[in-house]
DOSEDO-416092 format. One line per 3 residues: number of its first residue (from 1); their letters; for each residue x, y, z of N, C-alpha, C, CB. Coordinates in Angstrom, 2 decimals. Glycine has a CB too. Layout:
BEGIN
NUM = A = X/Y/Z/X/Y/Z/X/Y/Z/X/Y/Z | ...;
***
This chain:
BEGIN
1 = XXX = -23.64/10.98/1.25/-22.41/10.19/1.35/-21.50/10.50/0.17/-22.74/8.67/1.41 | -20.22/10.72/0.45/-19.27/11.03/-0.60/-19.06/9.81/-1.49/-17.93/11.50/0.00 | -19.17/9.96/-2.83/-19.00/8.82/-3.71/-17.59/8.24/-3.62/-19.31/9.21/-5.15;
4 = XXX = -17.49/6.91/-3.69/-16.20/6.23/-3.60/-15.66/6.03/-5.01/-16.32/4.88/-2.85 | -14.37/6.27/-5.18/-13.75/6.14/-6.50/-12.76/4.99/-6.48/-13.05/7.46/-6.91 | -12.86/4.11/-7.48/-11.89/3.03/-7.62/-11.18/3.19/-8.96/-12.57/1.62/-7.51;
7 = XXX = -9.86/3.32/-8.91/-9.07/3.56/-10.11/-8.38/2.29/-10.57/-8.04/4.67/-9.87 | -8.58/1.93/-11.82/-7.91/0.74/-12.35/-8.00/0.70/-13.87/-8.52/-0.54/-11.75 | -6.90/0.24/-14.48/-6.88/-0.05/-15.92/-6.73/-1.55/-16.15/-5.74/0.73/-16.62;
10 = XXX = -6.84/-2.33/-15.08/-6.59/-3.76/-15.14/-7.74/-4.52/-15.79/-6.33/-4.31/-13.75 | -7.40/-5.40/-16.72/-8.42/-6.24/-17.35/-9.02/-7.21/-16.34/-7.81/-7.03/-18.54 | -8.21/-7.66/-15.38/-8.72/-8.56/-14.34/-9.78/-7.86/-13.48/-7.57/-9.07/-13.45;
13 = XXX = -9.49/-6.62/-13.13/-10.46/-5.85/-12.34/-11.72/-5.60/-13.15/-9.84/-4.51/-11.87 | -11.55/-5.30/-14.43/-12.71/-5.05/-15.30/-13.63/-6.27/-15.34/-12.25/-4.69/-16.72 | -13.04/-7.46/-15.36/-13.85/-8.69/-15.38/-14.60/-8.89/-14.06/-12.96/-9.90/-15.67;
16 = XXX = -13.94/-8.53/-12.95/-14.62/-8.63/-11.65/-15.80/-7.67/-11.60/-13.62/-8.32/-10.49 | -15.58/-6.44/-12.05/-16.65/-5.44/-12.07/-17.81/-5.90/-12.94/-16.11/-4.08/-12.58 | -17.48/-6.46/-14.10/-18.52/-6.95/-15.01/-19.34/-8.05/-14.35/-17.89/-7.46/-16.32;
19 = XXX = -18.65/-8.99/-13.71/-19.35/-10.10/-13.07/-20.24/-9.65/-11.93/-18.35/-11.11/-12.56 | -19.71/-8.78/-11.07/-20.49/-8.31/-9.93/-21.67/-7.43/-10.36/-19.60/-7.52/-8.97 | -21.47/-6.68/-11.43/-22.55/-5.83/-11.94/-23.73/-6.68/-12.43/-22.04/-4.93/-13.09;
22 = XXX = -23.41/-7.80/-13.06/-24.46/-8.69/-13.56/-25.28/-9.32/-12.44/-23.84/-9.79/-14.42 | -24.70/-9.40/-11.24/-25.42/-10.03/-10.12/-26.29/-9.04/-9.34/-24.43/-10.67/-9.16 | -26.28/-7.77/-9.74/-27.04/-6.76/-9.00/-28.55/-7.03/-8.99/-26.78/-5.39/-9.58;
25 = XXX = -29.02/-7.75/-9.97/-30.46/-8.03/-10.05/-30.79/-9.46/-9.63/-30.96/-7.78/-11.48 | -29.79/-10.17/-9.10/-29.99/-11.58/-8.74/-29.80/-11.78/-7.24/-29.03/-12.48/-9.52 | -30.58/-12.69/-6.67/-30.36/-13.06/-5.28/-29.39/-14.23/-5.24/-31.71/-13.44/-4.57;
28 = XXX = -28.11/-13.90/-5.30/-27.04/-14.90/-5.29/-25.95/-14.43/-4.32/-26.45/-15.13/-6.73 | -25.07/-15.34/-3.97/-23.96/-15.00/-3.08/-22.65/-14.95/-3.88/-23.84/-16.01/-1.91 | -21.88/-13.89/-3.67/-20.59/-13.71/-4.33/-19.54/-13.39/-3.28/-20.67/-12.57/-5.42;
31 = XXX = -18.31/-13.76/-3.56/-17.22/-13.44/-2.63/-16.01/-12.95/-3.41/-16.85/-14.68/-1.77 | -15.38/-11.91/-2.88/-14.16/-11.34/-3.46/-13.02/-11.61/-2.49/-14.33/-9.79/-3.74 | -12.02/-12.36/-2.95/-10.91/-12.79/-2.10/-9.61/-12.18/-2.61/-10.81/-14.34/-2.06;
34 = XXX = -8.80/-11.67/-1.71/-7.51/-11.13/-2.13/-6.71/-10.59/-0.97/-7.71/-10.04/-3.15 | -5.45/-10.28/-1.22/-4.56/-9.78/-0.18/-5.11/-8.50/0.45/-3.17/-9.53/-0.75 | -4.62/-8.21/1.65/-4.99/-6.96/2.32/-4.51/-5.76/1.50/-4.39/-6.91/3.74;
37 = XXX = -5.28/-4.69/1.58/-4.95/-3.40/0.97/-4.87/-3.43/-0.56/-3.63/-2.91/1.52 | -5.63/-4.32/-1.18/-5.69/-4.34/-2.64/-6.86/-3.51/-3.16/-5.80/-5.77/-3.16 | -7.69/-3.00/-2.26/-8.81/-2.16/-2.67/-10.12/-2.91/-2.81/-8.50/-1.51/-3.96;
40 = XXX = -10.21/-4.08/-2.19/-11.42/-4.91/-2.33/-12.67/-4.17/-1.86/-11.26/-6.20/-1.53 | -12.60/-3.62/-0.65/-13.78/-2.95/-0.08/-14.13/-1.69/-0.87/-13.54/-2.60/1.39 | -13.11/-0.97/-1.31/-13.36/0.23/-2.12/-14.05/-0.13/-3.42/-12.03/0.97/-2.40;
43 = XXX = -13.59/-1.20/-4.05/-14.21/-1.66/-5.30/-15.68/-2.01/-5.07/-13.45/-2.88/-5.86 | -15.95/-2.75/-4.03/-17.34/-3.14/-3.74/-18.20/-1.91/-3.44/-17.40/-4.11/-2.55 | -17.63/-0.93/-2.74/-18.40/0.28/-2.41/-18.75/1.09/-3.65/-17.61/1.15/-1.45;
46 = XXX = -17.94/1.03/-4.69/-18.29/1.74/-5.92/-19.47/1.06/-6.62/-17.07/1.80/-6.87 | -19.59/-0.25/-6.45/-20.66/-1.00/-7.11/-21.92/-1.10/-6.26/-20.17/-2.40/-7.45 | -21.75/-1.10/-4.94/-22.89/-1.24/-4.03/-22.81/-0.14/-2.96/-22.91/-2.66/-3.36;
49 = XXX = -22.97/1.12/-3.37/-22.77/2.23/-2.43/-23.82/2.35/-1.33/-22.72/3.51/-3.19 | -25.01/1.84/-1.58/-26.11/2.03/-0.63/-26.48/0.76/0.14/-27.33/2.54/-1.35 | -25.65/-0.25/0.01/-25.92/-1.53/0.67/-25.47/-1.48/2.13/-25.20/-2.68/-0.08;
52 = XXX = -26.06/-2.34/2.95/-25.65/-2.47/4.35/-24.31/-3.21/4.41/-26.74/-3.23/5.18 | -23.34/-2.63/5.11/-22.01/-3.24/5.28/-21.87/-3.73/6.72/-20.87/-2.22/4.93 | -21.46/-4.99/6.86/-21.35/-5.59/8.19/-19.99/-6.26/8.35/-22.49/-6.62/8.43;
55 = XXX = -19.37/-6.04/9.51/-18.11/-6.68/9.85/-18.39/-8.10/10.34/-17.32/-5.86/10.93 | -17.82/-9.09/9.67/-18.09/-10.49/10.02/-17.61/-10.85/11.42/-17.44/-11.41/9.02 | -16.68/-10.07/11.96/-16.18/-10.37/13.30/-17.23/-10.07/14.38/-14.91/-9.56/13.58;
58 = XXX = -18.27/-9.32/14.01/-19.38/-9.05/14.93/-20.56/-9.94/14.52/-19.79/-7.52/14.93 | -20.59/-11.16/15.04/-21.56/-12.15/14.57/-23.00/-11.77/14.91/-21.25/-13.50/15.16 | -23.21/-11.13/16.05/-24.58/-10.71/16.41/-25.12/-9.69/15.42/-24.60/-10.13/17.83;
61 = XXX = -24.28/-8.72/15.09/-24.68/-7.70/14.12/-24.90/-8.33/12.74/-23.63/-6.58/14.03 | -24.04/-9.28/12.39/-24.17/-9.96/11.11/-25.50/-10.72/11.03/-23.00/-10.93/10.89 | -25.84/-11.45/12.05/-27.10/-12.21/12.05/-28.31/-11.28/11.97/-27.20/-13.09/13.30;
64 = XXX = -28.24/-10.14/12.67/-29.35/-9.18/12.60/-29.49/-8.62/11.19/-29.13/-8.02/13.61 | -28.36/-8.34/10.56/-28.40/-7.80/9.19/-28.99/-8.82/8.22/-26.99/-7.39/8.74 | -28.61/-10.09/8.38/-29.13/-11.13/7.49/-30.63/-11.35/7.69/-28.38/-12.45/7.72;
67 = XXX = -31.11/-11.12/8.90/-32.54/-11.25/9.18/-33.34/-10.06/8.65/-32.78/-11.39/10.68 | -32.69/-8.89/8.57/-33.41/-7.64/8.27/-33.31/-7.18/6.82/-32.90/-6.56/9.15 | -32.27/-7.60/6.10/-32.04/-7.07/4.75/-31.84/-8.20/3.75/-30.81/-6.14/4.74;
70 = XXX = -32.22/-7.91/2.50/-32.02/-8.92/1.46/-30.77/-8.66/0.62/-33.25/-8.98/0.55 | -30.04/-7.58/0.95/-28.76/-7.32/0.28/-27.76/-6.86/1.35/-28.92/-6.22/-0.85 | -26.69/-7.63/1.52/-25.72/-7.36/2.58/-24.30/-7.58/2.05/-25.98/-8.25/3.82;
73 = XXX = -23.41/-6.64/2.39/-21.98/-6.83/2.13/-21.33/-7.22/3.46/-21.32/-5.52/1.53 | -20.61/-8.34/3.44/-19.95/-8.83/4.65/-18.44/-8.76/4.44/-20.39/-10.31/5.00 | -17.77/-7.90/5.21/-16.30/-7.81/5.08/-15.62/-8.51/6.27/-15.84/-6.32/5.00;
76 = XXX = -14.32/-8.74/6.13/-13.56/-9.56/7.10/-14.18/-10.95/7.21/-13.54/-8.88/8.51 | -14.61/-11.48/6.08/-15.34/-12.74/6.07/-14.49/-13.90/6.59/-15.83/-13.06/4.67 | -13.17/-13.79/6.46/-12.29/-14.88/6.90/-12.32/-15.09/8.41/-10.86/-14.59/6.46;
79 = XXX = -12.88/-14.14/9.16/-12.93/-14.26/10.62/-14.08/-15.16/11.09/-13.07/-12.88/11.26 | -14.98/-15.52/10.18/-16.14/-16.34/10.56/-15.76/-17.81/10.77/-17.23/-16.24/9.49 | -16.36/-18.41/11.78/-16.14/-19.84/12.04/-17.36/-20.69/11.71/-15.74/-20.05/13.48;
82 = XXX = -18.51/-20.04/11.57/-19.77/-20.78/11.39/-20.43/-20.44/10.06/-20.74/-20.48/12.55 | -19.68/-20.52/8.99/-20.19/-20.11/7.68/-21.43/-20.90/7.29/-19.10/-20.30/6.61 | -21.44/-22.19/7.58/-22.56/-23.05/7.14/-23.87/-22.69/7.84/-22.23/-24.50/7.41;
85 = XXX = -23.80/-22.06/8.99/-25.03/-21.73/9.72/-25.69/-20.45/9.22/-24.72/-21.59/11.20 | -25.00/-19.69/8.37/-25.55/-18.43/7.88/-26.63/-18.68/6.84/-24.44/-17.55/7.29 | -27.69/-17.90/6.92/-28.81/-18.04/5.98/-28.68/-17.03/4.84/-30.16/-17.85/6.72;
88 = XXX = -28.29/-17.54/3.66/-28.14/-16.69/2.47/-29.34/-16.82/1.53/-26.85/-17.05/1.73 | -30.35/-17.57/1.92/-31.47/-17.86/1.03/-32.25/-16.59/0.68/-32.41/-18.89/1.66 | -32.53/-16.43/-0.62/-33.27/-15.27/-1.14/-32.62/-13.94/-0.74/-34.71/-15.31/-0.63;
91 = XXX = -31.31/-13.93/-0.79/-30.56/-12.71/-0.46/-29.44/-12.51/-1.47/-30.00/-12.79/0.98 | -29.06/-11.26/-1.59/-27.88/-10.92/-2.39/-26.74/-10.66/-1.41/-28.14/-9.66/-3.34 | -25.79/-11.57/-1.37/-24.68/-11.48/-0.43/-23.39/-11.21/-1.20/-24.56/-12.79/0.42;
94 = XXX = -22.66/-10.21/-0.75/-21.34/-9.94/-1.31/-20.36/-10.00/-0.14/-21.28/-8.55/-2.05 | -19.50/-11.00/-0.14/-18.53/-11.17/0.94/-17.15/-10.70/0.47/-18.47/-12.65/1.40 | -16.38/-10.20/1.42/-15.02/-9.74/1.15/-14.09/-10.43/2.13/-14.90/-8.16/1.27;
97 = XXX = -13.05/-11.09/1.61/-12.14/-11.84/2.48/-10.69/-11.64/2.05/-12.48/-13.34/2.46 | -9.80/-11.59/3.04/-8.37/-11.51/2.75/-7.82/-12.86/2.34/-7.61/-10.97/3.96 | -8.45/-13.92/2.82/-8.06/-15.29/2.47/-9.21/-16.20/2.90/-6.70/-15.71/3.16;
100 = XXX = -9.13/-17.46/2.52/-10.15/-18.42/2.95/-9.47/-19.64/3.57/-11.05/-18.85/1.75 | -10.15/-20.24/4.54/-9.58/-21.40/5.23/-10.02/-22.71/4.57/-10.00/-21.40/6.70 | -11.19/-22.71/3.98/-11.76/-23.95/3.43/-12.35/-23.65/2.06/-12.84/-24.54/4.39;
103 = XXX = -11.58/-23.92/1.02/-12.01/-23.59/-0.35/-13.26/-24.37/-0.75/-10.88/-23.88/-1.34 | -13.35/-25.62/-0.32/-14.51/-26.45/-0.68/-15.79/-25.88/-0.07/-14.30/-27.91/-0.21 | -15.71/-25.43/1.17/-16.87/-24.84/1.84/-17.28/-23.54/1.16/-16.58/-24.59/3.33;
106 = XXX = -16.31/-22.74/0.80/-16.59/-21.48/0.10/-17.27/-21.77/-1.23/-15.28/-20.67/-0.13 | -16.80/-22.79/-1.93/-17.39/-23.16/-3.22/-18.84/-23.60/-3.06/-16.57/-24.27/-3.88 | -19.17/-24.21/-1.92/-20.56/-24.65/-1.69/-21.47/-23.47/-1.35/-20.60/-25.68/-0.55;
109 = XXX = -20.94/-22.48/-0.65/-21.78/-21.38/-0.18/-21.91/-20.22/-1.16/-21.24/-20.87/1.11 | -20.97/-20.12/-2.11/-20.97/-18.96/-3.00/-21.10/-19.37/-4.47/-19.71/-18.13/-2.80 | -22.03/-18.71/-5.14/-22.24/-18.99/-6.56/-21.13/-18.41/-7.41/-23.59/-18.43/-7.02;
112 = XXX = -20.59/-17.26/-6.97/-19.54/-16.59/-7.74/-18.36/-16.27/-6.82/-20.08/-15.29/-8.41 | -17.18/-16.69/-7.25/-15.95/-16.48/-6.47/-14.97/-15.69/-7.33/-15.32/-17.84/-6.00 | -14.55/-14.55/-6.82/-13.63/-13.68/-7.57/-12.32/-13.53/-6.80/-14.27/-12.28/-7.82;
115 = XXX = -11.23/-13.55/-7.53/-9.90/-13.37/-6.94/-9.39/-11.97/-7.27/-8.91/-14.46/-7.46 | -9.15/-11.18/-6.24/-8.63/-9.82/-6.41/-7.11/-9.89/-6.60/-9.00/-8.91/-5.19 | -6.60/-9.44/-7.75/-5.15/-9.49/-7.96/-4.42/-8.49/-7.08/-4.82/-9.22/-9.43;
118 = XXX = -3.22/-8.85/-6.67/-2.39/-7.92/-5.90/-1.92/-6.80/-6.81/-1.17/-8.65/-5.25 | -1.36/-5.76/-6.23/-0.87/-4.64/-7.04/0.30/-5.07/-7.92/-0.45/-3.47/-6.14 | 1.10/-6.01/-7.44/2.20/-6.54/-8.25/1.69/-7.23/-9.51/3.05/-7.51/-7.43;
121 = XXX = 0.48/-7.75/-9.45/-0.13/-8.42/-10.60/-0.89/-7.44/-11.50/-1.07/-9.53/-10.13 | -0.92/-6.19/-11.10/-1.65/-5.16/-11.87/-0.67/-4.07/-12.30/-2.82/-4.55/-11.03 | 0.30/-4.46/-13.10/1.35/-3.51/-13.50/0.77/-2.28/-14.20/2.36/-4.19/-14.42;
124 = XXX = -0.36/-2.46/-14.89/-0.97/-1.34/-15.60/-1.58/-0.32/-14.64/-2.03/-1.85/-16.54 | -1.74/-0.70/-13.37/-2.33/0.21/-12.39/-1.29/0.98/-11.58/-3.22/-0.56/-11.45 | -0.07/0.46/-11.51/0.93/1.03/-10.61/1.24/2.48/-10.96/2.21/0.21/-10.65;
127 = XXX = 1.54/2.76/-12.23/1.88/4.13/-12.63/0.70/5.08/-12.43/2.33/4.16/-14.10 | -0.50/4.62/-12.78/-1.68/5.46/-12.63/-1.95/5.79/-11.16/-2.91/4.77/-13.25 | -1.85/4.78/-10.30/-2.09/5.00/-8.87/-0.99/5.86/-8.25/-2.18/3.67/-8.13;
130 = XXX = 0.24/5.67/-8.72/1.36/6.49/-8.23/1.12/7.96/-8.57/2.69/6.01/-8.84 | 0.71/8.23/-9.79/0.42/9.60/-10.22/-0.73/10.19/-9.40/0.08/9.64/-11.72 | -1.77/9.39/-9.20/-2.94/9.86/-8.45/-2.58/10.19/-7.01/-4.06/8.82/-8.49;
133 = XXX = -1.91/9.27/-6.33/-1.59/9.48/-4.91/-0.52/10.55/-4.73/-1.12/8.17/-4.28 | 0.35/10.71/-5.71/1.34/11.78/-5.65/0.64/13.13/-5.67/2.35/11.68/-6.84 | -0.29/13.30/-6.61/-1.04/14.55/-6.71/-1.87/14.79/-5.45/-1.95/14.52/-7.95;
136 = XXX = -2.52/13.74/-4.96/-3.36/13.85/-3.76/-2.53/14.23/-2.54/-4.11/12.53/-3.51 | -1.37/13.61/-2.39/-0.51/13.87/-1.22/0.05/15.28/-1.26/0.64/12.85/-1.16 | 0.48/15.73/-2.44/1.01/17.09/-2.57/-0.06/18.12/-2.20/1.52/17.35/-4.01;
139 = XXX = -1.28/17.87/-2.64/-2.39/18.77/-2.31/-2.66/18.76/-0.82/-3.66/18.38/-3.09 | -2.65/17.58/-0.23/-2.92/17.43/1.20/-1.85/18.13/2.05/-3.00/15.95/1.58 | -0.59/18.04/1.60/0.52/18.63/2.35/0.80/20.07/1.92/1.77/17.79/2.18;
142 = XXX = 0.02/20.55/0.93/0.19/21.91/0.40/1.62/22.13/-0.11/-0.15/22.95/1.49 | 2.09/21.16/-0.89/3.42/21.23/-1.50/3.25/21.51/-2.99/4.23/19.90/-1.27 | 3.86/22.57/-3.48/3.68/22.97/-4.88/4.84/22.59/-5.79/3.48/24.45/-4.94;
145 = XXX = 5.96/22.20/-5.22/7.13/21.91/-6.07/6.94/20.61/-6.84/8.39/21.83/-5.21 | 7.66/20.52/-7.98/7.62/19.32/-8.79/8.43/18.23/-8.10/8.16/19.59/-10.23 | 7.87/17.04/-8.00/8.55/15.92/-7.34/8.68/14.78/-8.33/7.77/15.47/-6.07;
148 = XXX = 9.92/14.35/-8.58/10.16/13.21/-9.45/10.35/11.98/-8.57/11.42/13.44/-10.38 | 9.38/11.10/-8.58/9.42/9.93/-7.71/10.38/8.88/-8.24/8.02/9.33/-7.57 | 11.06/8.21/-7.34/11.94/7.10/-7.68/11.09/5.83/-7.67/13.16/6.99/-6.67;
151 = XXX = 10.65/5.41/-8.84/9.72/4.28/-8.93/10.36/2.97/-8.49/9.21/4.14/-10.35 | 11.70/2.89/-8.56/12.39/1.68/-8.14/12.25/1.45/-6.63/13.87/1.75/-8.53 | 11.98/2.52/-5.88/11.87/2.41/-4.43/10.43/2.58/-3.94/12.77/3.44/-3.77;
154 = XXX = 9.48/2.31/-4.83/8.08/2.27/-4.41/7.81/0.89/-3.83/7.11/2.58/-5.62 | 7.34/0.84/-2.61/7.12/-0.42/-1.89/5.71/-0.94/-2.17/7.34/-0.22/-0.37 | 5.64/-2.14/-2.75/4.34/-2.74/-3.05/4.06/-3.95/-2.17/4.28/-3.15/-4.52;
157 = XXX = 4.86/-4.15/-1.14/4.73/-5.34/-0.30/3.38/-5.43/0.39/5.83/-5.37/0.74 | 2.78/-4.28/0.69/1.44/-4.25/1.29/0.47/-3.51/0.37/1.46/-3.59/2.69 | 0.68/-3.71/-0.92/-0.22/-3.17/-1.93/-0.42/-1.65/-1.80/-1.55/-3.87/-1.86;
160 = XXX = -1.65/-1.19/-1.79/-1.90/0.26/-1.83/-1.42/0.94/-0.55/-3.40/0.52/-2.03 | -1.47/0.26/0.58/-1.01/0.86/1.84/0.46/1.24/1.75/-1.23/-0.12/3.01 | 1.31/0.31/1.34/2.75/0.60/1.26/3.08/1.51/0.09/3.55/-0.69/1.15;
163 = XXX = 2.29/1.43/-0.99/2.47/2.35/-2.12/2.28/3.79/-1.66/1.49/2.01/-3.27 | 1.18/4.04/-0.97/0.89/5.39/-0.48/1.95/5.87/0.51/-0.50/5.43/0.18 | 2.39/4.97/1.39/3.41/5.34/2.38/4.72/5.71/1.68/3.65/4.19/3.37;
166 = XXX = 5.09/4.95/0.64/6.32/5.23/-0.11/6.25/6.60/-0.78/6.57/4.14/-1.17 | 5.11/6.87/-1.40/4.93/8.16/-2.08/4.99/9.30/-1.08/3.58/8.18/-2.85 | 4.32/9.13/0.04/4.31/10.17/1.09/5.74/10.46/1.55/3.44/9.71/2.30;
169 = XXX = 6.50/9.40/1.83/7.88/9.58/2.30/8.74/10.28/1.26/8.50/8.22/2.66 | 8.59/9.88/-0.01/9.41/10.49/-1.06/9.07/11.96/-1.25/9.23/9.74/-2.38 | 7.80/12.29/-1.20/7.39/13.69/-1.36/7.92/14.53/-0.20/5.85/13.81/-1.45;
172 = XXX = 7.76/14.03/1.01/8.26/14.76/2.18/9.77/14.91/2.09/7.87/14.03/3.48 | 10.47/13.84/1.74/11.94/13.89/1.63/12.39/14.90/0.60/12.49/12.50/1.28 | 11.71/14.93/-0.54/12.09/15.85/-1.62/11.78/17.30/-1.30/11.39/15.46/-2.89;
175 = XXX = 10.90/17.53/-0.35/10.51/18.90/-0.02/11.31/19.48/1.16/9.03/18.96/0.30 | 12.17/18.67/1.76/12.93/19.12/2.92/13.97/20.18/2.55/13.61/17.94/3.60 | 14.09/21.19/3.37/15.15/22.19/3.21/16.36/21.76/4.04/14.64/23.62/3.64;
178 = XXX = 17.46/22.46/3.85/18.66/22.17/4.64/18.36/22.35/6.13/19.83/23.09/4.22 | 17.59/23.37/6.44/17.22/23.61/7.84/16.38/22.46/8.39/16.44/24.93/7.96 | 15.46/21.93/7.56/14.64/20.79/7.99/15.52/19.58/8.31/13.61/20.43/6.89;
181 = XXX = 16.48/19.32/7.42/17.36/18.16/7.60/18.19/18.32/8.87/18.28/17.99/6.38 | 18.70/19.52/9.10/19.48/19.78/10.32/18.63/19.55/11.57/20.03/21.22/10.31 | 17.37/19.98/11.50/16.48/19.82/12.65/16.19/18.33/12.91/15.15/20.58/12.42;
184 = XXX = 16.00/17.58/11.83/15.76/16.14/11.96/16.97/15.45/12.58/15.43/15.52/10.59 | 18.16/15.79/12.08/19.38/15.20/12.62/19.58/15.58/14.08/20.60/15.63/11.79 | 19.29/16.83/14.39/19.43/17.29/15.78/18.54/16.45/16.70/19.06/18.80/15.90;
187 = XXX = 17.27/16.29/16.30/16.33/15.53/17.13/16.78/14.08/17.29/14.92/15.58/16.52 | 17.21/13.48/16.18/17.66/12.08/16.21/18.90/11.92/17.08/17.96/11.58/14.79 | 19.90/12.78/16.85/21.17/12.65/17.58/21.02/12.99/19.06/22.22/13.56/16.95;
190 = XXX = 20.13/13.93/19.36/19.91/14.29/20.76/19.46/13.06/21.56/18.85/15.41/20.87 | 18.67/12.20/20.91/18.17/11.00/21.58/19.22/9.89/21.61/16.91/10.50/20.89 | 20.14/9.88/20.64/21.02/8.73/20.45/22.43/8.87/21.01/21.11/8.44/19.01;
193 = XXX = 22.99/10.08/21.01/24.41/10.19/21.36/24.64/9.88/22.84/24.93/11.60/21.03 | 25.60/8.98/23.06/25.99/8.59/24.41/27.30/7.80/24.30/24.87/7.75/25.12 | 27.82/7.34/25.42/29.04/6.55/25.41/30.27/7.42/25.25/29.00/5.53/24.30;
196 = XXX = 31.35/6.83/24.70/32.61/7.56/24.54/33.15/7.54/23.12/33.64/7.00/25.48 | 32.28/7.13/22.16/32.73/7.08/20.77/31.60/7.53/19.84/33.20/5.65/20.39 | 30.78/8.46/20.31/29.56/8.84/19.59/29.86/9.47/18.23/28.75/9.81/20.42;
199 = XXX = 30.93/10.24/18.15/31.25/10.89/16.87/31.48/9.84/15.79/32.49/11.80/17.01 | 32.32/8.87/16.08/32.64/7.83/15.11/31.40/6.97/14.81/33.77/6.95/15.64 | 30.63/6.66/15.84/29.47/5.79/15.66/28.40/6.42/14.76/28.86/5.46/17.00;
202 = XXX = 28.29/7.74/14.78/27.22/8.40/14.02/27.72/9.13/12.78/26.50/9.38/14.91 | 29.00/9.01/12.48/29.55/9.69/11.30/28.92/9.16/10.01/31.06/9.51/11.25 | 28.55/7.89/10.02/27.97/7.29/8.83/26.66/7.93/8.39/27.74/5.84/9.07;
205 = XXX = 25.94/8.54/9.32/24.68/9.21/8.96/24.94/10.29/7.91/24.02/9.83/10.22 | 26.10/10.92/7.99/26.47/11.94/7.01/27.22/11.32/5.84/27.34/13.03/7.67 | 28.20/10.46/6.13/29.09/9.96/5.08/28.39/9.01/4.11/30.26/9.25/5.71;
208 = XXX = 27.56/8.11/4.63/26.95/7.10/3.76/26.09/7.71/2.65/26.10/6.16/4.59 | 25.13/8.58/2.96/24.34/9.16/1.86/25.18/10.05/0.95/23.18/9.97/2.42 | 26.19/10.72/1.50/27.05/11.57/0.68/27.79/10.75/-0.37/28.05/12.33/1.56;
211 = XXX = 28.37/9.63/0.05/29.13/8.78/-0.87/28.19/8.05/-1.83/29.99/7.77/-0.10 | 27.08/7.54/-1.32/26.11/6.85/-2.19/25.59/7.78/-3.28/24.94/6.31/-1.36 | 25.20/8.98/-2.89/24.68/9.94/-3.87/25.76/10.31/-4.88/24.17/11.21/-3.16;
214 = XXX = 26.99/10.49/-4.40/28.09/10.85/-5.30/28.40/9.76/-6.30/29.32/11.16/-4.50 | 28.41/8.51/-5.84/28.69/7.39/-6.75/27.60/7.26/-7.81/28.80/6.08/-5.96 | 26.35/7.44/-7.39/25.25/7.34/-8.36/25.28/8.50/-9.35/23.90/7.31/-7.64;
217 = XXX = 25.61/9.68/-8.86/25.58/10.87/-9.71/26.77/10.93/-10.67/25.56/12.12/-8.86 | 27.97/10.61/-10.19/29.17/10.80/-11.01/29.73/9.51/-11.58/30.23/11.48/-10.19 | 29.30/8.36/-11.04/29.63/7.04/-11.60/31.13/6.81/-11.74/28.97/6.89/-12.95;
220 = XXX = 31.92/7.46/-10.92/33.37/7.31/-10.98/33.98/7.65/-9.63/33.98/8.22/-12.10 | 34.74/6.70/-9.07/35.40/6.96/-7.79/36.44/8.07/-7.93/36.06/5.69/-7.27 | 37.13/8.07/-9.07/38.17/9.08/-9.30/37.56/10.48/-9.32/38.91/8.80/-10.62;
223 = XXX = 36.47/10.62/-10.07/35.82/11.93/-10.16/35.23/12.33/-8.82/34.72/11.90/-11.24 | 34.63/11.36/-8.12/34.02/11.67/-6.83/35.06/12.07/-5.80/33.22/10.47/-6.33 | 36.21/11.41/-5.81/37.26/11.76/-4.83/37.70/13.21/-5.02/38.47/10.82/-4.97;
226 = XXX = 37.76/13.65/-6.29/38.15/15.04/-6.56/37.07/16.01/-6.10/38.43/15.24/-8.07 | 35.81/15.66/-6.36/34.70/16.53/-5.98/34.57/16.65/-4.46/33.38/16.01/-6.58 | 34.81/15.53/-3.76/34.70/15.55/-2.30/35.96/16.08/-1.62/34.42/14.15/-1.79;
229 = XXX = 37.04/16.21/-2.42/38.31/16.66/-1.83/38.93/15.60/-0.95/38.09/17.92/-1.03 | 38.69/14.32/-1.32/39.23/13.19/-0.56/40.30/12.48/-1.37/38.12/12.22/-0.18 | 41.30/11.97/-0.68/42.28/11.09/-1.30/41.54/9.86/-1.85/43.39/10.67/-0.29;
232 = XXX = 41.93/9.39/-3.03/41.22/8.29/-3.66/41.25/7.02/-2.79/41.81/7.99/-5.03 | 42.40/6.77/-2.15/42.51/5.60/-1.27/41.57/5.73/-0.07/43.96/5.42/-0.80 | 41.46/6.94/0.45/40.55/7.18/1.58/39.10/6.90/1.16/40.68/8.62/2.10;
235 = XXX = 38.74/7.39/-0.04/37.38/7.15/-0.54/37.14/5.66/-0.73/37.16/7.90/-1.87 | 38.13/4.96/-1.29/37.98/3.53/-1.52/37.77/2.79/-0.20/39.21/2.97/-2.25 | 38.50/3.19/0.84/38.34/2.58/2.16/36.93/2.83/2.71/39.40/3.12/3.14;
238 = XXX = 36.44/4.05/2.49/35.09/4.39/2.95/34.04/3.54/2.22/34.80/5.89/2.73 | 34.23/3.38/0.93/33.30/2.58/0.13/33.28/1.14/0.63/33.68/2.63/-1.37 | 34.47/0.62/0.93/34.57/-0.75/1.45/33.96/-0.84/2.86/36.05/-1.22/1.48;
241 = XXX = 34.23/0.17/3.68/33.73/0.19/5.06/32.21/0.16/5.10/34.24/1.43/5.79 | 31.58/0.90/4.17/30.12/0.96/4.15/29.50/-0.07/3.21/29.67/2.35/3.74 | 30.35/-0.95/2.70/29.88/-2.07/1.87/29.13/-1.59/0.63/28.97/-2.99/2.69;
244 = XX = 29.73/-0.62/-0.07/29.15/-0.12/-1.31/29.77/-0.80/-2.54/29.34/1.38/-1.41 | 30.64/-1.77/-2.33/31.33/-2.43/-3.46/30.33/-3.14/-4.36/32.39/-3.43/-2.94;
***
């Protein structure tokens, strides 16, 4: 089995690892709770690589695992409705949940409760993970050019999932040639153009990024109007039309 790697410089994560490591020799129940895509299962797999993993949504399989093994990792734990009926006696249980419905019940069933911080709460991890996934994605896509990521537009709304998607999109976007862009526009417009005003309706696809990029790069409407060869009043109207004010 390929070893699982969990990357983090977070003190909060270090404390979780320390706590879970101490329970490796104890028959106790622990639960790790946190948002989706924060790396909970990956973290547990680095600490318990050879343990039986069971999806809590499959109750028959879960009950068989609890009868057969004294160490079990249960993921998707929030899907369970009959927590009190589970037999954790003389077993090492590690549960993973995206959330909990009944905190008091969880407190009764688990000796150790850990809260997995979101990526937004792990600022020390964002740059490291961005660098790692950037390198991994470039290798996967066989892209050799240097890519400077726009960190302001890295999406952390779904933690590592959206982080990886943002990096992937930025790398692909930065590697596009003029021919690639033309092909993309051709495919998009072929599906969209219709009616009797298609030219005007789709002109913004070209004008909006051109003006936005120019304003950011030259920081002056006067300078940009000269570079674009546009009358300054015309440029100002375009800026107002596209709500760039």
